[in-house]
C-alpha positions, -999 to +999 in steps of 0.1 A: +000+000+000+014+034-010+001+062+012+008+098+003+034+117+023+012+147+030-009+149+062-046+152+058-072+170+079-094+149+102-123+169+087-116+151+054-115+117+069-145+126+091-166+136+060-157+103+043-168+084+074-201+103+077-209+098+040-201+061+041-223+053+071-251+030+059-280+051+068-304+030+047-297+000+070-304+021+101-268+030+111-262+064+126-230+083+130-229+107+160-204+132+170-191+109+197-187+079+174-170+100+147-144+112+172-135+077+182-134+064+146-110+093+137-088+084+167-086+047+156-079+057+120-049+078+133-038+052+158-036+024+132-021+047+106+007+056+131+012+019+139+014+008+103+033+037+087+053+052+117+041+087+108+010+107+116-019+111+093-032+143+109-014+175+117-032+178+150-033+155+180-064+143+198-070+155+233-079+132+262-114+144+270-138+128+294-156+108+267-123+097+251-100+111+224-113+143+207-101+163+178-110+199+187-118+211+152-142+182+147-158+190+180-162+226+171-177+217+137-203+192+149-211+202+185-244+217+176-257+182+167-250+169+202-262+133+203-281+134+170-269+116+138-247+138+116-260+146+082-243+136+050-219+162+035-204+170+001-181+142-010-144+144-004-115+131-026-089+108-012-064+085-028-074+049-034-049+036-009-060+060+018-096+052+011-089+015+014-071+020+047-099+042+062-124+016+050-106-012+068-105+007+101-142+017+096-151-019+089-134-030+121-146-003+145-177+011+129-197-019+140-195-007+176-217+019+193-203+053+203-204+043+240-186+010+233-159+029+214-156+053+243-152+024+268-126+009+245-105+041+244-109+044+282-093+010+286-063+017+265-030+033+277-028+063+254-059+079+268-053+066+304-017+078+305-026+112+290-052+119+317-031+105+344-048+108+378-075+133+367-110+124+377-132+112+348-153+144+349-123+167+349-116+187+318-084+177+300-072+194+268-037+177+270-027+164+235-022+127+234+014+118+224+015+104+189+047+085+194+031+068+225+000+060+204+021+046+176+041+023+200+010+011+218-008+000+187+023-011+168+030-035+197-003-052+189+011-058+154+043-073+167+063-043+157+092-029+177+091+004+196+105+034+178+120+065+193+108+090+167+080+093+141+087+099+105+074+132+090 
């Protein structure tokens, strides 16, 4: 798989996810679920390619990893399903990668995805001893995320991400 060298906005990937949710079969994509799916796209991209997909880092919020620009864009929808948007263009390889992550994690509810992120070290370590209800805008370390998920693939720890 050949993935382009330029970083992409989480808004682009988010739009793709929103537009590829099977609404006709009753699926819904909420703001909460979108945030977690974006996190897993970035996490597995880091693990597979040793470089970040997004320019920005997720923050370790109460309900799991959050990309602030995505929160700002969709916060008005609260717990409602997000509407389809104008289609975005991505390379075939990137689309295949995002589709694979979506197929793996999209089957879970927003709350299940939240619980999954809460059980994993990148979110837990970023929040440290903060109470669950405490505000936390600390960016999650991408190298730590990469090494955590890469270990699941049997890959060795690295000391620095590629650009």
